[in-house]
N, C-alpha and C positions, 0 to 999 in steps of 0.2 A: 532473644532480641539483642541487636548489636548495641554495644556501649559507645556513646559518642565521646570523643576527646574534648575536654574543656580547655579553654584558653586561660592561661595563668601568666600573670606578669612576670617577666624574667629580670634577673639582676642587671643593673646597669653595666656591671663588669663583663657581662656576656653580650649585651645588645650593642654597646658602644664600639667594641672592636670589630664586630661583624659589619656594622654600618661603615666604620672607618675603612675596612677592607674594600668595600664597594666604592667608597670615596676615593681611595688610592687608585683603583682601576680606572675610573673615569677621569680622575685628575691627571693621570699619566697622559691621556690624549690631549687634555686642555693644555698641559705643560708643554707637550711636543709642538703644538700649534703656536706656542709663544716662545719657543726656543730653549726650554729647559724641562726635560722629561722628569728628571729626579725631583726638581722643585715642585712640579705639579703633582707627582705621586705623594710626596710627604705632605704638602699643603692640603691635598684632597683628603688624605687620611685624617689629619688633625682637625680640619674644619668640620667634616661630617661627623666625626666622633663627638666633637663639642656640640654640634647641633642636636645630635641624638640625646646627649646628656640634658640639654636645656628642655627639649620637648618632652622627655620622659620623666624628668625629676623636678623641673621647675614649673612648667606649664601644667595647670590642672587637667585631669583626664577629660572633663566635660567640655573642654575647649579644643578638642582634637580637630574638628573641622576648621576652626579659626586658625589653629596653628599650621595646618596643612596649607591653607590659602595664603597665610603670611609667608611661608617658606617658598611657595611658588612665586609670589611677588618679589621677594628678596633675591632669589636666584635669577629671575627674569631681569631685574635691574642690573645685577652683577654681569649677566651676559651681555646686556646692552652696552655697558661701559667697556667691556673687554673686546667685544666683537660686533658692535652695531646691531642691526636688525637680525641677521642670522644668529648671532650670539644670544640675542634675547629669546629667540624661538627655542634654541637648544637649552638655554638656562631655564626657561619655563618648563620644558620637558623634564629636565633634571630635578627641578623642585617638586614636580608632581610625583616622580618616581621615588625620590628619597622620603617625601612625606608619607607615602604609602609604606615604604620599606621599614622606616623607623618604627612605626606602630605595629606593623606586621610581625617584626622580630621582637620588639620590646614588650608587647602585650601577649606574646606567646601564641599568636594566631596561626603561625605556621604549623602548629601541632594539630589543629582542628581537623583537617582532611585526612590525617593519618591514624592508623589504629593505635589505641592507647598502650598496647603491649610492646611497641617498638622501643628498643634501647636508644640511648643518645647517639651511639655510633651509627646505628641503622638510619636514624633521622638525618644525621650529618651526611651520610653517603647518598641518601635519597635526593637531597637538594644539591649536593656537590655534583652528582652525576648530571643533573639538569643544567646547572650553571656551566659545566664543561661543554655540554652539547650546545648551549646557547652561545658560548664564546666561539666555538668552532663555526657555528652558523654565521655569526657576525663577521668573522675574519674571511669566510668564504664568499659571502654575499656582498660585502662592502665594495670590493674592487669593481664588481659588476654594476652596482648602483651608482658609483661615481661617474661612470662613463655616460650615463643617460643625460644628466644635466649638462655635462661638458659638450655633448653633441649639439647643444643649442647656443654655444658660444658665438658671439658676433665677431670675435677676432680669430685669427689663425693661430691660436695657442692651444696647448694641451693642459693648461692650468686654468683655475678660476680667476677671472679678472676682477679688479675692484668693483666694477659695475655689477657683475654677477653676484658678488658677495653682498652688495647693497640692495639686491633685488631690483635694480634699475632696469626697466624694460629695454633701454638702449643697449644693455649688455647681452641681450638674447636675440637670436636670429635663426632663421631656417636656411641660411646660405649653404651650409654643408650638405643639407638634404637636397637642395637645388643643384649643387655641384654633382652629387651622386646621380640624380636622375637626368642631368643634362650632359654628363660626360660619356662619350662613346666608349672609352676604355672600360669604365665601370659597368656600363650596360652590356657590353660584350661579355664581360666576366659573369654578370648576373644571368645572361641567357645561357651561357655554358653550364652554370650550376643548375639551372632549372631544366636543362636537358639531361645532364649526366646523372643527377641525383634520382629522379624518378625511374630512369632506365635501370640504374644499379639497384634500386629498391625492388623493382619487379623481379629481377633475377634473384636477389637475396631472398625474397619471400617465397618464390617458387622452389628453389633448391633447398632452402633452409627448412621449409615446412615438410617437404618430402623426406628430407633426412631425419627430421625429428620424429615423424610418424614411423619411419622404418626402424630407427634406433629405439623406439619405445617398445618394440616387440622383444620379448625375452628369447625368441628363437634365433635372433641375429648373432652370429659368432663374432667374438672380439668387439662387441659393441662399445665397451668402455674405451678401448684403444682408439676406435674410430671416432668416438665422441671427442676424445682429447685432441686428436689431429684436427678435427673440424673447427674446434674453438681455439686452436693455437694462435690465430691472428690477433685474438684479444690479449694473449699472454706475451707473445714475442714482441720485443721493442719495435716500434713502428719504423725506425730507421733501417733496421735489419730487413724487415719485410719489404720495404721500399727498394732497397738495394738488390734484394733477391729478385723482385719482380722486374726491375730494370734489366738485369742480365738475362733473365728467362724470356721476357717479352722481346728483347732485342733479337734473340735467335728466331723467334716466330714472326718477326716483322710487325709486331703490335706496338712497339715503343713509339711514342709520339703520335698515336692515332686515337680517335674517339672510342672505338671498341676496346682498345687496351685500357683506357682510363675507366670505362664502365665496368669491365671485368675485374679490374683491380679494386674498385670501390665495392663491387658485389662481394668479392672475397672477404673484405673487411666487415661487411654487413651481415653475412650469413651466420656467424656465431651468435649475434644478438637474436636473430629469428629462431635459431635452434634452441636457445636457452628459454625464451619466452614460450614457445610452442610446447617444449618439453614440460615446462612447469604447468601449463594448462592441461596437458594430457595426463598428469598425475591424478587428477580428479575425474577423468573420463571413464564412463561405464562401458566396458567392452561388450557387455551383453546387448547393447543397442545395435552394434554392427552385426552381431550374430543373429539378432532378431530380424534385421533387414535382409540378411542373406537367406534366412529361412523363408522369408516372404517372397523370394525370387529376385531381389535387387542385385544387380551386378556390382562389382567393387567400385566402379567409377560413380554410379548412382548413389551407392551407400556413402561414399566419401562426401559428395556435394550435398546430399539431402539430409544426412544424419550427422556425420562427424564434423563437417566444416562449420555448420551453424554454431556448434557448441565450443569449438576451439577458435572461432573467429576473433574474439577479443585478444587472445594471445598472438594470433597471426598479425592482426593490425598493430598491436603493440610492438612486435618485432619489426614490422615494416617501418613504423615511425622511428624506432631506434636506428634502423639501417639508413633511413633518409637523413636523419640528423648526422650520422657518421659520415655519409658521403658529402653532405652539404657543407660540413665544417672542416673536412679533411684537406690538408695542405702538403704534407710531406710526400705522400705517395704520388700525388699529381705532379709535383715538381720533378720527381724521378721518371715517371712513366709518360707524362704528357709533354706537350710542346706549347709554343706560344698560341697556337690555334685552340688549344683546350684550356686556356687560362681561366680558372674558376675564381669565384669571389674571394675565398680565403687566400688564394695565391696573389690576387691583386692587392689585398690588404697587406700581405707580407712584403710585397714590393714597395707599397706605400710607406711602410715603416722603415724599410732598409734604405731606400733611395731618396725619397722626397719628404718624408714626415708629413704626409697630407692629413689635415684634420678631418677630411671626409671619412677617414677610417672610423671616427667616432660615430658618425651618423650611420654607417653601415653596421657597426657593432651594435648600436641600439636597435636597428631593424632586426638583426639576427637574434638579439635577446628577446624581442617581442615574438618572433617566430618560435623560438625555443619554449617560451612560456605557454604559447598556444598549444604546441605539440605535447608538452608535459601535462597540461590540463586535460587534453584528450586522453593521454595515457592513464591518468588517474580515473577518469570516468570509465574507461574500458576495464580497468582493474576491478572497479566496484561491480561492473556488470558481470565480469567473469566470476567473481565471488558469488553473486546472486545465482548465476546459472549453475555453478557447482553445488550450491546449496539445494537446488531443485533436483539435482541428479540423484537417482536411486543409490549410487555408490557413495 
């Protein structure tokens, strides 16, 4: 029978510095927004360490819920004073988080989900690793999340206006979305992207799937070298690939043409298809194709009736990656394309370089929504692929 780890109250000399460290981290952001990062870091550490001391050493343990509620109210009021309504919302969230953190650390509840035999160093690494991953996630996702509310700005600014910070309805508008859907230049770029990306995806899926199936056979000579060459567009810097494509396509008369852009984007998408399909083929049972051949099925029928249904999640996943790559690509299309093949990312790049159009924010939000939908589809396909591989005799 497994032994459960018991929660034991920790010394204040341990709990207060831990909570103070978190306070310093969040105080750094608050201080930066008020013009002094160092002051916010020091104040956040001292204030939260003091709050931890009061809650753990002064307030009786049976008043834990009351202490947490009081901390939420206190930090909500502090946020309201420092940053009006948005500050109150953030302050309330901080109060809830630190109320939970103080008792979670101070009462030793962090040990409960872990095996009792872990050393202090192992426990420290267990949670440090998760904190590092969470911090990386926050720094990666925050720039994306900031764009979304800015796209509803009623003014032609790339910053939050006082009306937006007060949550005043007058500070928000759909004007940038109307500019996007009403502009002939943006709609021309959108049409080009919706033409080029699907065509490049079809080519990427076709050639990438065939290459993955062929390279999965052990009888193909130099298959590792061939695989390295085929996935090289993922490794080689994009600017080098774009320059090479420009000189090569100029010789063939493809530079500045729609077929040239489609072929260039297909070359960028093929590595994603090869990798995803190859990963799916790892769990594929070869005896199924041999059984189909013994029953009289020709190779084409065997592929579409036996092999394709089982590797379909990998094929679709690779196709979605290829579509995203083509839809978001800007460097290659600038080298290979012309004004007639101006895609949505190209138009965004011009908007940033020449006129600083806030319509870019609306387009970026739409692209984020598309990416989220595609990534959700990829996750569903990944789970389906795992279920299918679990059903396979191999």
